[in-house]
DSSP file (Angstrom, degrees, kcal/mol; ACC not computed):
  #  RESIDUE AA STRUCTURE BP1 BP2  ACC     N-H-->O    O-->H-N    N-H-->O    O-->H-N    TCO  KAPPA ALPHA  PHI   PSI    X-CA   Y-CA   Z-CA
    1    1 A M     >        0   0    0      0, 0.0     4,-2.2     0, 0.0     5,-0.2   0.000 360.0 360.0 360.0 -40.5  -54.4  -90.3  -29.6
    2    2 A P  H  >  +     0   0    0      0, 0.0     4,-2.5     0, 0.0     5,-0.2   0.865 360.0  54.4 -63.7 -35.1  -52.7  -92.4  -26.7
    3    3 A A  H  > S+     0   0    0      2,-0.2     4,-2.2     1,-0.2     5,-0.2   0.922 108.6  49.0 -62.4 -43.0  -56.1  -92.9  -25.0
    4    4 A L  H  > S+     0   0    0      2,-0.2     4,-1.7     1,-0.2    -1,-0.2   0.929 110.5  49.2 -61.5 -43.8  -57.5  -94.3  -28.3
    5    5 A L  H  X S+     0   0    0     -4,-2.2     4,-1.6     1,-0.2    -2,-0.2   0.898 111.1  50.7 -60.3 -45.3  -54.5  -96.6  -28.6
    6    6 A S  H  < S+     0   0    0     -4,-2.5    -1,-0.2     1,-0.2    -2,-0.2   0.851 110.9  48.2 -64.4 -34.5  -55.0  -97.8  -25.0
    7    7 A A  H  < S+     0   0    0     -4,-2.2     4,-0.4     1,-0.2    -1,-0.2   0.830 115.2  44.7 -76.6 -26.5  -58.6  -98.5  -25.6
    8    8 A L  H  X S+     0   0    0     -4,-1.7     4,-2.5    -5,-0.2     3,-0.3   0.684  91.2  88.0 -88.4 -17.8  -58.0 -100.4  -28.8
    9    9 A R  H  X S+     0   0    0     -4,-1.6     4,-2.6     1,-0.2     5,-0.3   0.897  85.2  49.9 -54.3 -46.9  -55.1 -102.5  -27.5
   10   10 A P  H  > S+     0   0    0      0, 0.0     4,-2.6     0, 0.0    -1,-0.2   0.923 112.7  47.8 -55.0 -40.9  -57.1 -105.3  -26.0
   11   11 A A  H  > S+     0   0    0     -4,-0.4     4,-2.1    -3,-0.3    -2,-0.2   0.882 111.9  49.7 -66.2 -36.8  -58.9 -105.7  -29.3
   12   12 A L  H  X S+     0   0    0     -4,-2.5     4,-2.5     2,-0.2     5,-0.2   0.925 111.3  49.5 -71.3 -42.6  -55.7 -105.6  -31.4
   13   13 A V  H  X S+     0   0    0     -4,-2.6     4,-2.5    -5,-0.2    -2,-0.2   0.941 112.2  47.6 -58.0 -47.0  -54.1 -108.3  -29.1
   14   14 A A  H  X S+     0   0    0     -4,-2.6     4,-2.0    -5,-0.3    -1,-0.2   0.842 111.2  50.9 -72.3 -26.9  -57.1 -110.5  -29.4
   15   15 A G  H  X S+     0   0    0     -4,-2.1     4,-2.4     2,-0.2    -1,-0.2   0.923 109.8  49.8 -68.0 -41.3  -57.1 -110.1  -33.2
   16   16 A V  H  X S+     0   0    0     -4,-2.5     4,-2.8     2,-0.2    -2,-0.2   0.917 111.2  50.0 -60.2 -44.9  -53.4 -111.0  -33.4
   17   17 A L  H  X S+     0   0    0     -4,-2.5     4,-2.4    -5,-0.2     5,-0.2   0.934 110.6  49.3 -66.3 -44.5  -54.0 -114.1  -31.3
   18   18 A V  H  X S+     0   0    0     -4,-2.0     4,-1.8     2,-0.2    -2,-0.2   0.906 112.5  46.6 -59.0 -43.4  -56.9 -115.2  -33.4
   19   19 A V  H  X S+     0   0    0     -4,-2.4     4,-1.6     2,-0.2    -2,-0.2   0.897 113.2  49.4 -61.3 -44.1  -54.9 -114.8  -36.6
   20   20 A A  H  < S+     0   0    0     -4,-2.8     4,-0.4    -5,-0.2    -2,-0.2   0.916 112.5  47.2 -65.2 -40.8  -51.9 -116.6  -35.2
   21   21 A A  H  < S+     0   0    0     -4,-2.4     3,-0.5     1,-0.2    -1,-0.2   0.848 113.2  48.2 -74.4 -30.3  -54.0 -119.6  -34.0
   22   22 A T  H  < S+     0   0    0     -4,-1.8    -1,-0.2    -5,-0.2    -2,-0.2   0.796 117.1  42.8 -78.4 -26.0  -55.9 -119.9  -37.3
   23   23 A H  S  < S+     0   0    0     -4,-1.6    -1,-0.2    -5,-0.2    -2,-0.2   0.303  83.5 125.7 -98.4   5.4  -52.7 -119.8  -39.3
   24   24 A A        -     0   0    0     -3,-0.5     3,-0.1    -4,-0.4    -3,-0.0  -0.417  66.7-110.2 -68.2 140.7  -50.6 -122.0  -37.2
   25   25 A A        -     0   0    0     -2,-0.1    -1,-0.1     1,-0.1     3,-0.1  -0.475  36.2-109.7 -65.6 136.1  -49.0 -124.9  -38.9
   26   26 A P        -     0   0    0      0, 0.0    -1,-0.1     0, 0.0    59,-0.1  -0.313  43.4 -88.1 -65.2 156.2  -50.4 -128.2  -38.0
   27   27 A A    >   -     0   0    0      1,-0.2     3,-0.6     4,-0.1    -3,-0.0  -0.315  27.1-141.8 -60.2 140.4  -48.2 -130.5  -35.9
   28   28 A A  T 3  S+     0   0    0      1,-0.2    -1,-0.2    -3,-0.1    52,-0.1   0.443  89.9  83.0 -82.1   4.0  -46.0 -132.7  -38.0
   29   29 A D  T 3  S+     0   0    0     51,-0.1     2,-0.3     2,-0.1    -1,-0.2   0.887  95.2  39.8 -73.6 -37.0  -46.5 -135.6  -35.6
   30   30 A D  S <  S-     0   0    0     -3,-0.6     3,-0.0    50,-0.0     0, 0.0  -0.711  97.2 -98.5-112.7 157.2  -49.9 -136.6  -37.2
   31   31 A I        -     0   0    0     -2,-0.3    -4,-0.1     1,-0.1    -3,-0.1  -0.642  51.4-117.0 -74.9 131.4  -51.0 -136.7  -40.8
   32   32 A P        -     0   0    0      0, 0.0     2,-0.7     0, 0.0    -1,-0.1  -0.299  18.8-121.2 -67.5 153.0  -52.9 -133.4  -41.3
   33   33 A R        -     0   0    0     -3,-0.0     2,-0.4     2,-0.0    -3,-0.0  -0.876  35.4-171.5 -91.9 114.0  -56.6 -133.4  -42.2
   34   34 A F        -     0   0    0     -2,-0.7     2,-1.0    58,-0.0     3,-0.1  -0.857  28.1-132.7-109.8 149.5  -57.2 -131.7  -45.5
   35   35 A D        +     0   0    0     -2,-0.4     4,-0.5     1,-0.1    -2,-0.0  -0.842  26.5 179.0 -95.2 101.4  -60.4 -130.7  -47.2
   36   36 A I     >  +     0   0    0     -2,-1.0     4,-2.1     1,-0.2     5,-0.2   0.547  58.1  90.4 -87.5  -4.0  -59.6 -132.0  -50.7
   37   37 A G  H  > S+     0   0    0      1,-0.2     4,-2.2     2,-0.2    -1,-0.2   0.937  87.5  45.6 -53.6 -54.0  -63.1 -130.9  -52.2
   38   38 A P  H  > S+     0   0    0      0, 0.0     4,-2.3     0, 0.0    -1,-0.2   0.894 114.2  47.1 -63.5 -41.3  -62.0 -127.5  -53.3
   39   39 A S  H  > S+     0   0    0     -4,-0.5     4,-2.5    54,-0.2    -2,-0.2   0.886 113.7  49.9 -71.9 -33.2  -58.7 -128.7  -54.9
   40   40 A C  H  X S+     0   0    0     -4,-2.1     4,-2.1     2,-0.2    -1,-0.2   0.841 109.9  49.4 -68.1 -36.7  -60.5 -131.5  -56.7
   41   41 A K  H  X S+     0   0    0     -4,-2.2     4,-2.1    -5,-0.2    -2,-0.2   0.935 112.9  46.6 -68.7 -41.3  -63.2 -129.3  -58.0
   42   42 A A  H  X S+     0   0    0     -4,-2.3     4,-1.8     1,-0.2    -2,-0.2   0.890 112.6  51.6 -66.1 -35.5  -60.6 -126.8  -59.3
   43   43 A A  H  < S+     0   0    0     -4,-2.5     4,-0.4     1,-0.2    -1,-0.2   0.881 108.6  50.4 -69.0 -32.0  -58.6 -129.7  -60.9
   44   44 A A  H  < S+     0   0    0     -4,-2.1     3,-0.5     1,-0.2    -1,-0.2   0.873 109.9  50.2 -68.3 -37.0  -61.7 -131.0  -62.6
   45   45 A I  H  < S+     0   0    0     -4,-2.1    -1,-0.2     1,-0.2    -2,-0.2   0.879 116.5  41.2 -64.9 -38.5  -62.5 -127.6  -64.1
   46   46 A A  S  < S+     0   0    0     -4,-1.8    -1,-0.2    -5,-0.2    -2,-0.2   0.457  87.0 127.2 -90.5  -1.6  -58.9 -127.3  -65.4
   47   47 A A        -     0   0    0     -3,-0.5    -3,-0.1    -4,-0.4     3,-0.0  -0.260  48.0-157.0 -64.0 143.7  -58.6 -130.9  -66.6
   48   48 A V  S    S+     0   0    0      2,-0.0     2,-0.3     0, 0.0    -1,-0.1   0.789  80.4  50.2 -88.0 -35.5  -57.5 -131.4  -70.3
   49   49 A T  S >  S-     0   0    0      1,-0.1     3,-0.9     3,-0.0    -2,-0.0  -0.732  81.3-129.8-108.8 156.7  -59.1 -134.8  -70.4
   50   50 A S  T 3  S+     0   0    0     -2,-0.3     3,-0.2     1,-0.2    -1,-0.1   0.750 104.8  66.3 -73.4 -20.1  -62.6 -135.9  -69.5
   51   51 A S  T 3  S+     0   0    0      1,-0.2     2,-1.2     2,-0.0    -1,-0.2   0.669  84.2  74.2 -73.6 -14.5  -61.2 -138.8  -67.4
   52   52 A R  S <  S+     0   0    0     -3,-0.9    -1,-0.2    -8,-0.1    -5,-0.2  -0.465  71.7 142.2 -95.1  59.1  -59.6 -136.4  -64.9
   53   53 A D  S  > S-     0   0    0     -2,-1.2     4,-2.1    -3,-0.2     5,-0.2  -0.272  70.4 -84.5 -90.3-173.3  -62.9 -135.4  -63.2
   54   54 A E  H  > S+     0   0    0      1,-0.2     4,-2.5     2,-0.2     5,-0.2   0.840 126.1  56.2 -61.1 -35.2  -63.5 -134.8  -59.6
   55   55 A T  H  > S+     0   0    0      2,-0.2     4,-2.5     1,-0.2    -1,-0.2   0.924 107.9  48.8 -66.1 -43.1  -64.0 -138.4  -58.7
   56   56 A A  H  > S+     0   0    0      1,-0.2     4,-2.4     2,-0.2    -1,-0.2   0.890 110.7  50.6 -65.3 -34.2  -60.7 -139.3  -60.2
   57   57 A C  H  X S+     0   0    0     -4,-2.1     4,-2.5     2,-0.2    -2,-0.2   0.926 110.7  48.1 -66.2 -44.3  -59.0 -136.6  -58.3
   58   58 A K  H  X S+     0   0    0     -4,-2.5     4,-2.4     2,-0.2    -2,-0.2   0.864 110.1  53.7 -64.1 -35.4  -60.6 -137.7  -55.0
   59   59 A S  H  X S+     0   0    0     -4,-2.5     4,-2.6    -5,-0.2     5,-0.3   0.974 110.7  45.8 -61.4 -53.7  -59.5 -141.3  -55.8
   60   60 A D  H  X S+     0   0    0     -4,-2.4     4,-1.6     1,-0.2    -2,-0.2   0.891 112.7  50.7 -54.0 -41.5  -55.9 -140.0  -56.2
   61   61 A E  H  X S+     0   0    0     -4,-2.5     4,-2.9     2,-0.2    -1,-0.2   0.947 111.7  48.0 -65.4 -51.3  -56.1 -137.9  -53.0
   62   62 A N  H  X S+     0   0    0     -4,-2.4     4,-2.1     1,-0.3    -2,-0.2   0.853 110.2  51.2 -63.3 -38.8  -57.4 -141.0  -51.0
   63   63 A T  H  X S+     0   0    0     -4,-2.6     4,-1.7     2,-0.2    -1,-0.3   0.839 111.0  48.3 -68.9 -31.0  -54.8 -143.3  -52.4
   64   64 A A  H  X S+     0   0    0     -4,-1.6     4,-2.6    -5,-0.3    -2,-0.2   0.906 110.9  51.1 -67.6 -42.4  -52.1 -140.8  -51.3
   65   65 A L  H  X S+     0   0    0     -4,-2.9     4,-2.7     1,-0.2    -2,-0.2   0.899 109.3  49.9 -66.7 -35.6  -53.6 -140.5  -47.9
   66   66 A D  H  X S+     0   0    0     -4,-2.1     4,-1.8     1,-0.2    -1,-0.2   0.925 111.6  49.1 -66.3 -40.9  -53.6 -144.3  -47.5
   67   67 A K  H  X S+     0   0    0     -4,-1.7     4,-2.3     2,-0.2    -2,-0.2   0.884 110.3  51.3 -63.9 -39.3  -49.9 -144.3  -48.6
   68   68 A L  H  X S+     0   0    0     -4,-2.6     4,-2.0     2,-0.2    -2,-0.2   0.948 108.4  51.8 -60.3 -49.0  -49.2 -141.5  -46.0
   69   69 A K  H  < S+     0   0    0     -4,-2.7     4,-0.3     1,-0.2    -2,-0.2   0.919 113.7  45.3 -56.8 -42.4  -50.9 -143.5  -43.3
   70   70 A Q  H  < S+     0   0    0     -4,-1.8    -1,-0.2     1,-0.2    -2,-0.2   0.901 126.6  25.4 -64.1 -45.4  -48.7 -146.5  -44.2
   71   71 A D  H >X S+     0   0    0     -4,-2.3     3,-2.1     1,-0.2     4,-0.5   0.308  82.4 110.9-112.5   6.2  -45.4 -144.7  -44.4
   72   72 A W  G >< S+     0   0    0     -4,-2.0     3,-1.2     1,-0.3    -1,-0.2   0.837  77.0  56.3 -53.3 -38.2  -45.7 -141.6  -42.2
   73   73 A S  G 34 S+     0   0    0     -4,-0.3    -1,-0.3     1,-0.2    -2,-0.1   0.569  94.6  70.7 -74.4  -8.7  -43.2 -142.9  -39.6
   74   74 A Q  G <4 S+     0   0    0     -3,-2.1     2,-0.4     2,-0.1    -1,-0.2   0.711  88.5  75.7 -74.7 -20.4  -40.5 -143.3  -42.4
   75   75 A Y  S << S-     0   0    0     -3,-1.2    28,-0.0    -4,-0.5    27,-0.0  -0.758  83.9-126.5-100.2 139.6  -40.2 -139.5  -42.6
   76   76 A N     >  -     0   0    0     -2,-0.4     4,-2.5     1,-0.1     5,-0.2  -0.310  29.4-101.7 -78.7 167.1  -38.4 -137.5  -40.0
   77   77 A A  H  > S+     0   0    0      1,-0.2     4,-2.9     2,-0.2     5,-0.2   0.849 120.8  51.6 -57.6 -40.9  -39.9 -134.6  -38.1
   78   78 A N  H  > S+     0   0    0      2,-0.2     4,-2.8     1,-0.2     5,-0.2   0.956 112.0  47.0 -57.9 -51.6  -38.1 -132.0  -40.3
   79   79 A Q  H  > S+     0   0    0      1,-0.2     4,-2.3     2,-0.2    -2,-0.2   0.896 114.5  44.6 -59.2 -44.2  -39.3 -133.6  -43.4
   80   80 A R  H  X S+     0   0    0     -4,-2.5     4,-2.8     2,-0.2     5,-0.3   0.934 114.5  50.0 -71.9 -44.8  -42.9 -133.9  -42.3
   81   81 A G  H  X S+     0   0    0     -4,-2.9     4,-2.2    -5,-0.2    -2,-0.2   0.926 113.1  46.2 -59.8 -45.9  -43.0 -130.4  -40.9
   82   82 A H  H  X S+     0   0    0     -4,-2.8     4,-2.7    -5,-0.2    -1,-0.2   0.927 115.9  43.9 -58.2 -48.3  -41.6 -128.8  -44.1
   83   83 A C  H  X S+     0   0    0     -4,-2.3     4,-2.8    -5,-0.2    -2,-0.2   0.861 109.2  55.2 -73.2 -35.7  -43.8 -130.7  -46.4
   84   84 A V  H  X S+     0   0    0     -4,-2.8     4,-0.8    -5,-0.2    -1,-0.2   0.972 113.6  44.6 -52.1 -53.4  -47.0 -130.1  -44.3
   85   85 A R  H >< S+     0   0    0     -4,-2.2     3,-0.8    -5,-0.3     4,-0.3   0.932 115.3  46.8 -51.2 -52.2  -46.2 -126.4  -44.5
   86   86 A L  H >< S+     0   0    0     -4,-2.7     3,-0.8     1,-0.2    -1,-0.2   0.832 110.9  49.7 -69.7 -34.2  -45.4 -126.5  -48.2
   87   87 A S  H 3< S+     0   0    0     -4,-2.8     7,-0.6     1,-0.2    -1,-0.2   0.561 110.5  52.8 -78.4  -8.0  -48.4 -128.5  -49.2
   88   88 A S  T << S+     0   0    0     -4,-0.8     3,-0.4    -3,-0.8     2,-0.2   0.406  88.0 107.0-107.5   2.6  -50.7 -126.2  -47.3
   89   89 A L  S <  S-     0   0    0     -3,-0.8    -3,-0.0    -4,-0.3    -4,-0.0  -0.547  81.7  -2.0 -82.3 145.5  -49.4 -122.9  -48.9
   90   90 A G  S    S-     0   0    0     -2,-0.2     2,-0.3     1,-0.1    -1,-0.2   0.765 121.6  -8.2  56.4  41.1  -51.2 -120.8  -51.4
   91   91 A G  S    S-     0   0    0     -3,-0.4   -52,-0.1     0, 0.0    -1,-0.1  -0.974 106.3  -8.9 146.5-158.6  -54.5 -122.7  -52.0
   92   92 A S        -     0   0    0     -2,-0.3    -3,-0.1   -54,-0.1   -56,-0.1  -0.541  69.1-120.4 -77.4 138.2  -56.2 -125.9  -51.3
   93   93 A P        -     0   0    0      0, 0.0     2,-0.4     0, 0.0   -54,-0.2  -0.310  25.7-156.9 -74.8 165.9  -54.0 -128.5  -49.7
   94   94 A S     >  -     0   0    0     -7,-0.6     4,-1.8     1,-0.1     5,-0.1  -0.982  22.0-152.7-147.7 129.7  -53.3 -131.9  -51.4
   95   95 A Y  H  > S+     0   0    0     -2,-0.4     4,-2.7     1,-0.2     5,-0.2   0.833 103.0  58.6 -65.5 -32.6  -52.3 -135.3  -50.0
   96   96 A V  H  > S+     0   0    0      1,-0.2     4,-2.1     2,-0.2    -1,-0.2   0.924 107.9  44.2 -69.2 -42.0  -50.8 -136.1  -53.3
   97   97 A E  H  > S+     0   0    0      2,-0.2     4,-2.3     1,-0.2    -2,-0.2   0.842 113.0  52.2 -69.0 -30.9  -48.5 -133.0  -53.0
   98   98 A L  H  X S+     0   0    0     -4,-1.8     4,-2.2     2,-0.2    -2,-0.2   0.901 111.4  46.2 -62.6 -47.7  -47.7 -133.8  -49.5
   99   99 A L  H  X S+     0   0    0     -4,-2.7     4,-2.6     2,-0.2     5,-0.2   0.899 112.4  50.1 -64.3 -41.2  -46.7 -137.3  -50.4
  100  100 A T  H  X S+     0   0    0     -4,-2.1     4,-2.6    -5,-0.2     5,-0.2   0.963 111.1  49.4 -58.4 -53.8  -44.6 -136.2  -53.3
  101  101 A C  H  X S+     0   0    0     -4,-2.3     4,-2.8     1,-0.2    -1,-0.2   0.897 111.7  47.8 -50.3 -44.7  -42.8 -133.7  -51.2
  102  102 A L  H  X S+     0   0    0     -4,-2.2     4,-2.7     1,-0.2     5,-0.2   0.923 111.1  51.5 -69.7 -40.3  -42.1 -136.3  -48.4
  103  103 A E  H  X S+     0   0    0     -4,-2.6     4,-2.0     1,-0.2    -1,-0.2   0.918 113.8  43.1 -64.0 -41.3  -40.8 -138.8  -51.0
  104  104 A L  H  X S+     0   0    0     -4,-2.6     4,-2.8    -5,-0.2     5,-0.2   0.915 114.0  52.5 -68.3 -39.3  -38.4 -136.2  -52.6
  105  105 A A  H  X S+     0   0    0     -4,-2.8     4,-2.0     1,-0.2    -2,-0.2   0.923 112.2  44.1 -62.2 -45.3  -37.3 -135.0  -49.2
  106  106 A K  H  X S+     0   0    0     -4,-2.7     4,-1.0     2,-0.2    -1,-0.2   0.869 113.9  49.3 -64.7 -39.9  -36.5 -138.5  -48.1
  107  107 A A  H  X S+     0   0    0     -4,-2.0     4,-0.6    -5,-0.2    -2,-0.2   0.872 110.8  51.2 -70.5 -38.5  -34.7 -139.4  -51.4
  108  108 A A  H >< S+     0   0    0     -4,-2.8     3,-0.8     1,-0.2    -2,-0.2   0.875 108.4  52.0 -67.6 -32.4  -32.6 -136.2  -51.2
  109  109 A A  H 3< S+     0   0    0     -4,-2.0    -1,-0.2     1,-0.2    -2,-0.2   0.805 107.0  53.9 -73.7 -24.3  -31.6 -137.0  -47.6
  110  110 A E  H 3< S+     0   0    0     -4,-1.0    -1,-0.2    -5,-0.2    -2,-0.2   0.553  83.6 110.1 -84.7  -6.3  -30.5 -140.4  -48.7
  111  111 A L  S << S-     0   0    0     -3,-0.8     2,-0.1    -4,-0.6    -3,-0.0  -0.380  78.5-104.9 -66.7 145.1  -28.2 -139.0  -51.5
  112  112 A P        -     0   0    0      0, 0.0     2,-1.0     0, 0.0    -1,-0.1  -0.472  26.1-126.9 -68.5 142.7  -24.5 -139.5  -50.9
  113  113 A D        +     0   0    0     -2,-0.1    -3,-0.0     1,-0.1    -2,-0.0  -0.830  36.1 168.6 -93.5 101.9  -22.6 -136.3  -49.9
  114  114 A E        -     0   0    0     -2,-1.0    -1,-0.1     0, 0.0    -3,-0.0  -0.206  65.8 -87.0-108.8  36.4  -19.8 -136.2  -52.4
  115  115 A G  S    S+     0   0    0      1,-0.1    -2,-0.1     0, 0.0     0, 0.0   0.680  97.0 120.0  72.5  12.5  -18.6 -132.6  -51.7
  116  116 A L        +     0   0    0      2,-0.0     2,-0.3     0, 0.0    -1,-0.1   0.556  36.2 111.7 -89.4 -12.9  -21.0 -131.1  -54.1
  117  117 A N        -     0   0    0      1,-0.1     4,-0.0     2,-0.1    -4,-0.0  -0.484  44.9-172.7 -67.1 123.5  -22.9 -129.0  -51.6
  118  118 A R  S    S-     0   0    0     -2,-0.3    -1,-0.1     3,-0.0     3,-0.1  -0.207  70.4 -52.8-112.5  40.5  -22.1 -125.4  -52.3
  119  119 A G  S    S+     0   0    0      1,-0.4    -2,-0.1     0, 0.0     2,-0.1   0.203 104.5 112.8 111.7 -16.2  -23.8 -123.8  -49.2
  120  120 A G        -     0   0    0      1,-0.0     2,-0.4     2,-0.0    -1,-0.4  -0.282  57.5-131.8 -80.3 173.4  -27.3 -125.3  -49.3
  121  121 A T        -     0   0    0     -3,-0.1     2,-0.5    -2,-0.1    -1,-0.0  -0.974   7.7-154.0-127.5 141.5  -28.6 -127.7  -46.7
  122  122 A I        -     0   0    0     -2,-0.4     2,-0.5   -13,-0.1   -17,-0.0  -0.968  24.7-126.9-111.7 124.0  -30.4 -131.0  -47.0
  123  123 A E              0   0    0     -2,-0.5   -14,-0.1     1,-0.2   -15,-0.0  -0.591 360.0 360.0 -73.2 123.7  -32.6 -132.0  -44.2
  124  124 A R              0   0    0     -2,-0.5    -1,-0.2   -16,-0.0   -15,-0.0   0.374 360.0 360.0-103.3 360.0  -31.5 -135.5  -43.1
């Protein structure tokens, strides 16, 4: 059995490196590049009204991307990193979700600390 493990070790190490490289979070320094096609197709299928088609979804995503390009430097590295990771979890990523997360993170960081914090932390 040890001989088999020794023989498989290089393949296991290579596999771990490939998985780690493909699942690494994008750098928060730059706006990530998202493929919005899958999420807009899914949104169009699940839409309650006919006006929320794939074209409308892509328009919303592109508007959010334009706003991100305009405001990206307003958010600190912690906010950007957290929101990029969050908006990329569990499905197709979305610029609308990323922008919403960043706006909420920035607003939360600007709230006055009036002693109401009971152990949680707010990224400032």
